[in-house]
DRENRORO-482246 format. One record per residue (C-alpha): residue in one letter; x, y, z; residue number from 1. Coordinates in steps of 0.5 Angstrom, whole numbers. Layout:
DRENRORO-482246
<site A, <X, Y, Z>, NUM>
...
END
This chain:
DRENRORO-482246
<site M, <141, 132, 131>, 1>
<site Y, <137, 127, 127>, 2>
<site Q, <134, 133, 124>, 3>
<site T, <140, 137, 123>, 4>
<site V, <143, 130, 119>, 5>
<site K, <137, 131, 115>, 6>
<site Q, <138, 138, 113>, 7>
<site L, <145, 137, 111>, 8>
<site L, <143, 132, 107>, 9>
<site A, <138, 136, 103>, 10>
<site K, <143, 142, 102>, 11>
<site G, <148, 137, 99>, 12>
<site V, <153, 135, 104>, 13>
<site H, <155, 128, 102>, 14>
<site R, <153, 122, 107>, 15>
<site H, <160, 120, 107>, 16>
<site R, <162, 127, 111>, 17>
<site L, <156, 125, 116>, 18>
<site W, <158, 121, 122>, 19>
<site W, <154, 118, 128>, 20>
<site L, <157, 115, 134>, 21>
<site R, <154, 112, 140>, 22>
<site L, <159, 113, 145>, 23>
<site D, <155, 109, 150>, 24>
<site H, <156, 103, 146>, 25>
<site P, <161, 98, 150>, 26>
<site L, <165, 97, 144>, 27>
<site L, <166, 105, 143>, 28>
<site M, <167, 107, 151>, 29>
<site E, <174, 105, 152>, 30>
<site I, <177, 108, 145>, 31>
<site P, <180, 115, 146>, 32>
<site L, <175, 120, 142>, 33>
<site G, <182, 122, 138>, 34>
<site E, <183, 115, 135>, 35>
<site L, <175, 115, 133>, 36>
<site V, <176, 122, 130>, 37>
<site T, <183, 121, 126>, 38>
<site P, <180, 117, 121>, 39>
<site I, <174, 121, 120>, 40>
<site R, <178, 127, 118>, 41>
<site A, <182, 124, 113>, 42>
<site G, <180, 128, 107>, 43>
<site A, <176, 133, 110>, 44>
<site T, <178, 140, 109>, 45>
<site T, <176, 147, 112>, 46>
<site A, <171, 148, 106>, 47>
<site D, <169, 141, 106>, 48>
<site P, <169, 139, 114>, 49>
<site A, <166, 132, 117>, 50>
<site Y, <160, 133, 121>, 51>
<site L, <160, 129, 127>, 52>
<site F, <154, 127, 131>, 53>
<site L, <156, 124, 138>, 54>
<site D, <151, 121, 142>, 55>
<site E, <152, 121, 149>, 56>
<site L, <158, 125, 148>, 57>
<site T, <160, 125, 156>, 58>
<site Y, <161, 117, 156>, 59>
<site A, <168, 118, 152>, 60>
<site D, <174, 119, 157>, 61>
<site K, <177, 126, 157>, 62>
<site W, <172, 128, 152>, 63>
<site D, <173, 136, 154>, 64>
<site L, <180, 135, 153>, 65>
<site W, <179, 132, 146>, 66>
<site L, <174, 137, 144>, 67>
<site K, <179, 143, 146>, 68>
<site T, <184, 139, 142>, 69>
<site F, <180, 139, 136>, 70>
<site Y, <178, 146, 136>, 71>
<site D, <185, 149, 138>, 72>
<site E, <189, 145, 133>, 73>
<site T, <183, 147, 128>, 74>
<site W, <181, 140, 126>, 75>
<site P, <176, 140, 120>, 76>
<site V, <170, 137, 124>, 77>
<site R, <164, 140, 126>, 78>
<site I, <161, 137, 132>, 79>
<site A, <154, 136, 135>, 80>
<site G, <154, 132, 142>, 81>
<site S, <148, 130, 146>, 82>
<site S, <148, 128, 154>, 83>
<site S, <142, 125, 157>, 84>
<site S, <144, 127, 164>, 85>
<site T, <149, 133, 166>, 86>
<site A, <151, 128, 172>, 87>
<site A, <156, 125, 167>, 88>
<site L, <159, 132, 166>, 89>
<site R, <162, 132, 173>, 90>
<site D, <169, 131, 171>, 91>
<site R, <170, 136, 166>, 92>
<site R, <175, 141, 166>, 93>
<site L, <170, 148, 166>, 94>
<site E, <176, 152, 163>, 95>
<site S, <176, 147, 157>, 96>
<site G, <170, 150, 154>, 97>
<site V, <171, 157, 154>, 98>
<site G, <170, 160, 147>, 99>
<site R, <170, 153, 144>, 100>
<site W, <163, 150, 145>, 101>
<site E, <156, 152, 147>, 102>
<site E, <152, 148, 152>, 103>
<site Q, <144, 148, 151>, 104>
<site Y, <139, 146, 156>, 105>
<site L, <133, 142, 152>, 106>
<site A, <127, 141, 157>, 107>
<site P, <122, 136, 155>, 108>
<site Y, <117, 139, 150>, 109>
<site L, <112, 145, 153>, 110>
<site F, <105, 146, 152>, 111>
<site A, <106, 150, 145>, 112>
<site E, <111, 145, 142>, 113>
<site Y, <106, 139, 144>, 114>
<site L, <100, 143, 141>, 115>
<site D, <104, 144, 134>, 116>
<site L, <106, 137, 134>, 117>
<site V, <99, 134, 134>, 118>
<site G, <97, 139, 129>, 119>
<site I, <93, 144, 134>, 120>
<site P, <97, 150, 134>, 121>
<site A, <95, 156, 139>, 122>
<site P, <99, 162, 137>, 123>
<site I, <99, 168, 141>, 124>
<site P, <103, 174, 141>, 125>
<site V, <110, 174, 144>, 126>
<site E, <114, 180, 147>, 127>
<site M, <120, 181, 150>, 128>
<site S, <119, 179, 157>, 129>
<site L, <114, 174, 160>, 130>
<site A, <110, 180, 163>, 131>
<site E, <109, 183, 157>, 132>
<site T, <107, 177, 153>, 133>
<site I, <102, 176, 159>, 134>
<site D, <99, 183, 158>, 135>
<site A, <99, 182, 150>, 136>
<site C, <95, 176, 151>, 137>
<site I, <90, 179, 156>, 138>
<site R, <89, 185, 151>, 139>
<site T, <88, 180, 145>, 140>
<site R, <85, 174, 148>, 141>
<site P, <87, 168, 144>, 142>
<site A, <82, 162, 143>, 143>
<site V, <84, 157, 149>, 144>
<site E, <77, 155, 150>, 145>
<site N, <78, 148, 147>, 146>
<site L, <85, 146, 150>, 147>
<site A, <83, 142, 156>, 148>
<site A, <83, 135, 153>, 149>
<site P, <90, 136, 149>, 150>
<site R, <93, 139, 156>, 151>
<site R, <90, 133, 160>, 152>
<site R, <94, 128, 155>, 153>
<site F, <100, 132, 155>, 154>
<site L, <100, 132, 163>, 155>
<site L, <99, 125, 163>, 156>
<site T, <104, 123, 158>, 157>
<site G, <110, 127, 159>, 158>
<site G, <113, 132, 154>, 159>
<site F, <117, 127, 151>, 160>
<site P, <117, 127, 143>, 161>
<site E, <117, 119, 142>, 162>
<site L, <111, 118, 147>, 163>
<site L, <107, 124, 144>, 164>
<site I, <107, 122, 137>, 165>
<site G, <105, 116, 139>, 166>
<site S, <99, 119, 143>, 167>
<site K, <96, 122, 137>, 168>
<site D, <94, 115, 135>, 169>
<site Q, <86, 116, 137>, 170>
<site A, <85, 108, 136>, 171>
<site H, <88, 107, 143>, 172>
<site G, <84, 110, 149>, 173>
<site E, <87, 115, 154>, 174>
<site Q, <88, 109, 159>, 175>
<site S, <92, 105, 154>, 176>
<site I, <97, 111, 152>, 177>
<site L, <98, 113, 159>, 178>
<site L, <100, 106, 162>, 179>
<site Q, <105, 105, 156>, 180>
<site S, <108, 112, 157>, 181>
<site Q, <109, 110, 164>, 182>
<site R, <112, 104, 162>, 183>
<site T, <117, 107, 157>, 184>
<site L, <119, 113, 162>, 185>
<site R, <120, 108, 168>, 186>
<site N, <125, 104, 163>, 187>
<site D, <128, 110, 160>, 188>
<site A, <128, 116, 165>, 189>
<site V, <128, 113, 172>, 190>
<site E, <132, 106, 172>, 191>
<site R, <137, 109, 167>, 192>
<site A, <138, 115, 171>, 193>
<site I, <138, 111, 178>, 194>
<site Y, <142, 105, 176>, 195>
<site K, <146, 107, 170>, 196>
<site D, <148, 115, 169>, 197>
<site I, <148, 117, 177>, 198>
<site P, <152, 111, 179>, 199>
<site Q, <157, 111, 173>, 200>
<site A, <158, 119, 174>, 201>
<site F, <159, 119, 182>, 202>
<site G, <160, 112, 184>, 203>
<site V, <154, 111, 188>, 204>
<site Q, <154, 104, 192>, 205>
<site S, <147, 104, 193>, 206>
<site P, <143, 105, 188>, 207>
<site K, <137, 102, 191>, 208>
<site L, <137, 107, 197>, 209>
<site L, <137, 112, 192>, 210>
<site E, <131, 109, 188>, 211>
<site R, <127, 109, 195>, 212>
<site M, <129, 116, 196>, 213>
<site L, <126, 118, 189>, 214>
<site Y, <120, 115, 191>, 215>
<site I, <119, 119, 198>, 216>
<site L, <120, 125, 194>, 217>
<site A, <115, 123, 189>, 218>
<site G, <110, 122, 194>, 219>
<site Q, <112, 129, 197>, 220>
<site F, <112, 133, 190>, 221>
<site T, <110, 140, 190>, 222>
<site G, <111, 140, 198>, 223>
<site I, <116, 143, 203>, 224>
<site L, <123, 139, 203>, 225>
<site S, <124, 136, 210>, 226>
<site P, <131, 132, 210>, 227>
<site K, <130, 130, 217>, 228>
<site S, <124, 126, 216>, 229>
<site I, <126, 123, 209>, 230>
<site C, <132, 121, 213>, 231>
<site K, <128, 118, 218>, 232>
<site G, <124, 114, 213>, 233>
<site L, <131, 111, 210>, 234>
<site D, <135, 108, 215>, 235>
<site G, <142, 109, 215>, 236>
<site L, <141, 116, 210>, 237>
<site S, <145, 122, 213>, 238>
<site Q, <143, 129, 211>, 239>
<site P, <150, 130, 208>, 240>
<site T, <148, 124, 204>, 241>
<site F, <141, 126, 202>, 242>
<site D, <144, 133, 200>, 243>
<site R, <148, 129, 195>, 244>
<site Y, <143, 124, 193>, 245>
<site L, <138, 130, 191>, 246>
<site A, <144, 134, 187>, 247>
<site Y, <145, 128, 183>, 248>
<site L, <137, 127, 182>, 249>
<site E, <137, 135, 180>, 250>
<site R, <143, 134, 175>, 251>
<site A, <140, 128, 172>, 252>
<site F, <134, 132, 170>, 253>
<site L, <129, 128, 174>, 254>
<site V, <127, 134, 180>, 255>
<site F, <129, 141, 181>, 256>
<site T, <128, 145, 188>, 257>
<site L, <125, 152, 189>, 258>
<site E, <128, 156, 194>, 259>
<site N, <123, 161, 199>, 260>
<site Y, <123, 168, 196>, 261>
<site S, <125, 173, 201>, 262>
<site G, <128, 179, 197>, 263>
<site S, <135, 177, 201>, 264>
<site E, <140, 173, 198>, 265>
<site V, <142, 170, 205>, 266>
<site S, <135, 169, 207>, 267>
<site K, <133, 165, 201>, 268>
<site Q, <139, 160, 202>, 269>
<site K, <136, 159, 209>, 270>
<site R, <129, 157, 208>, 271>
<site G, <125, 151, 206>, 272>
<site R, <125, 149, 199>, 273>
<site K, <120, 146, 195>, 274>
<site L, <121, 140, 190>, 275>
<site Y, <118, 139, 183>, 276>
<site F, <119, 134, 178>, 277>
<site V, <122, 136, 171>, 278>
<site D, <116, 133, 168>, 279>
<site G, <110, 130, 172>, 280>
<site A, <109, 124, 168>, 281>
<site V, <116, 122, 170>, 282>
<site R, <114, 122, 177>, 283>
<site N, <108, 118, 176>, 284>
<site A, <112, 113, 172>, 285>
<site A, <117, 112, 178>, 286>
<site L, <111, 111, 183>, 287>
<site Q, <108, 106, 178>, 288>
<site R, <101, 110, 179>, 289>
<site G, <98, 107, 173>, 290>
<site I, <91, 111, 172>, 291>
<site G, <91, 113, 179>, 292>
<site P, <91, 121, 177>, 293>
<site L, <85, 120, 173>, 294>
<site N, <81, 119, 178>, 295>
<site D, <84, 123, 184>, 296>
<site L, <82, 131, 184>, 297>
<site A, <87, 132, 189>, 298>
<site E, <93, 129, 186>, 299>
<site M, <91, 132, 179>, 300>
<site G, <91, 139, 182>, 301>
<site L, <99, 137, 185>, 302>
<site L, <100, 135, 178>, 303>
<site I, <98, 142, 175>, 304>
<site E, <102, 146, 179>, 305>
<site N, <108, 141, 178>, 306>
<site L, <106, 143, 170>, 307>
<site V, <106, 150, 171>, 308>
<site A, <113, 150, 175>, 309>
<site G, <116, 145, 170>, 310>
<site H, <114, 150, 165>, 311>
<site L, <117, 156, 169>, 312>
<site H, <123, 152, 170>, 313>
<site A, <125, 151, 163>, 314>
<site L, <124, 158, 162>, 315>
<site S, <129, 160, 167>, 316>
<site Q, <134, 156, 164>, 317>
<site Q, <134, 160, 158>, 318>
<site S, <132, 167, 161>, 319>
<site Q, <137, 166, 167>, 320>
<site I, <131, 169, 171>, 321>
<site R, <130, 165, 178>, 322>
<site V, <124, 162, 180>, 323>
<site Y, <122, 161, 187>, 324>
<site H, <116, 160, 192>, 325>
<site W, <114, 164, 198>, 326>
<site R, <111, 162, 205>, 327>
<site Q, <110, 166, 211>, 328>
<site G, <106, 163, 217>, 329>
<site N, <100, 160, 214>, 330>
<site E, <100, 164, 207>, 331>
<site E, <104, 162, 201>, 332>
<site V, <104, 163, 194>, 333>
<site D, <106, 158, 189>, 334>
<site L, <111, 161, 184>, 335>
<site I, <115, 167, 183>, 336>
<site Y, <118, 169, 177>, 337>
<site D, <123, 174, 179>, 338>
<site H, <125, 178, 173>, 339>
<site P, <129, 184, 175>, 340>
<site E, <124, 189, 172>, 341>
<site R, <117, 186, 171>, 342>
<site P, <117, 180, 176>, 343>
<site L, <111, 176, 177>, 344>
<site A, <107, 172, 182>, 345>
<site F, <102, 166, 181>, 346>
<site E, <98, 162, 185>, 347>
<site I, <95, 156, 182>, 348>
<site G, <88, 154, 183>, 349>
<site S, <83, 149, 181>, 350>
<site S, <77, 153, 180>, 351>
<site A, <75, 161, 180>, 352>
<site S, <73, 160, 188>, 353>
<site H, <81, 159, 190>, 354>
<site H, <83, 164, 195>, 355>
<site R, <87, 170, 194>, 356>
<site R, <90, 171, 201>, 357>
<site G, <97, 169, 200>, 358>
<site L, <97, 173, 194>, 359>
<site Q, <95, 179, 198>, 360>
<site A, <99, 178, 203>, 361>
<site F, <105, 177, 199>, 362>
<site M, <104, 184, 195>, 363>
<site E, <103, 187, 202>, 364>
<site R, <110, 184, 204>, 365>
<site F, <113, 186, 197>, 366>
<site P, <110, 192, 194>, 367>
<site R, <114, 191, 188>, 368>
<site F, <109, 186, 186>, 369>
<site K, <103, 190, 186>, 370>
<site G, <99, 189, 180>, 371>
<site R, <104, 183, 178>, 372>
<site T, <100, 178, 181>, 373>
<site F, <95, 173, 178>, 374>
<site L, <91, 167, 180>, 375>
<site V, <91, 161, 175>, 376>
<site A, <86, 156, 174>, 377>
<site P, <83, 152, 168>, 378>
<site D, <76, 156, 168>, 379>
<site L, <78, 163, 169>, 380>
<site L, <78, 169, 164>, 381>
<site P, <84, 173, 163>, 382>
<site R, <84, 179, 167>, 383>
<site A, <89, 184, 168>, 384>
<site P, <91, 186, 175>, 385>
<site S, <89, 193, 174>, 386>
<site E, <82, 191, 173>, 387>
<site S, <81, 188, 180>, 388>
<site T, <80, 192, 186>, 389>
<site G, <85, 187, 190>, 390>
<site H, <90, 188, 184>, 391>
<site I, <90, 181, 183>, 392>
<site G, <89, 179, 176>, 393>
<site T, <86, 172, 173>, 394>
<site L, <89, 167, 168>, 395>
<site P, <86, 161, 165>, 396>
<site L, <91, 155, 166>, 397>
<site D, <92, 154, 158>, 398>
<site L, <94, 161, 157>, 399>
<site L, <99, 161, 162>, 400>
<site L, <102, 155, 159>, 401>
<site L, <102, 158, 152>, 402>
<site A, <105, 164, 154>, 403>
<site I, <111, 161, 158>, 404>
<site S, <112, 156, 153>, 405>
<site S, <112, 161, 147>, 406>
<site Q, <117, 165, 151>, 407>
<site A, <122, 160, 153>, 408>
<site E, <122, 158, 145>, 409>
<site R, <123, 166, 144>, 410>
<site E, <129, 166, 149>, 411>
<site L, <132, 159, 146>, 412>
<site Q, <132, 162, 139>, 413>
<site G, <136, 168, 142>, 414>
<site R, <141, 164, 145>, 415>
<site L, <142, 160, 139>, 416>
<site R, <142, 166, 135>, 417>
<site V, <136, 164, 130>, 418>
END
């Protein structure tokens, strides 16, 4: 929204036509939105409207009905609003927005965006679907050999612009940047969601219990959820309450879950879910891990899997294509991108020697994925499934991250019609 203000000023819009309101401010929270906007629209016309930027829009009472009023009564205003959490959307009336406004999901920065921000862009060919983009990358083999260091910093700092801008300062060491980002994320993401956004939206009476549950989830991320064992570790927490609290954390953009792929919608709902954090750095901040991940190869492997899952989750929000995991007995595949025509399956490993048993078993169980499965690891070379006797391709981790993030950018541009 700041960038939009800057663009409007550059186009000659007078600053008196631009208004920025922080609606979570104590002095503004109790004032009806219509009362705030009425004096602003004075003197505005359809040809020369007032531009309103409503930060934390959902803190305004009956905000959805007021937006409906502004639209239906053709008030001479143009409005952009933000909300740091969809938790606050619970009371809105869905029919109010039909045909009147659009909602856009903005994920934390993805890898390609981060590289652009720090001045080391790595352009790749982008096609109509993720599968086609990956095929094009395998053919052209764009240079991704020197991205391990920036990827590591991106992984540990988190995809938040203000933190990433600060991380460009090479005068500060990696450990210093990591610790500072964790302190910021704990205050701005974790504690804000637990003690402000969620209680304000849902009336949670015990945010400390919610916080404890988040810590347990953070310790079990990328694993299969076991509500019974978690409830057992949290005395007094029933499974219905667990399910409700988990939904709150998802709507606050802290975590997301992936269902087990089965090819049947009924079965998908009955099988175990895997839990991931929208951004792995938030998980580290919640647990106050400090520099621990730097020295723990196993934990770093889980963070890399979470990184890829978070990228696919961001893409799915734009493409409306669902993401799953798969587990049957002792065999599993980390991530399934269930495109109706060009589906993909990925196993995330730490080296080229990572086993391929799960991918092979998955293809045998679901033949539509034959020739569409990949082993992903940092030190692999790009190779098409057709070039392998087992029909399993290989992708370097950084190339997959670039492909997913570039595809998500394309999908978002399509949704925004730019």
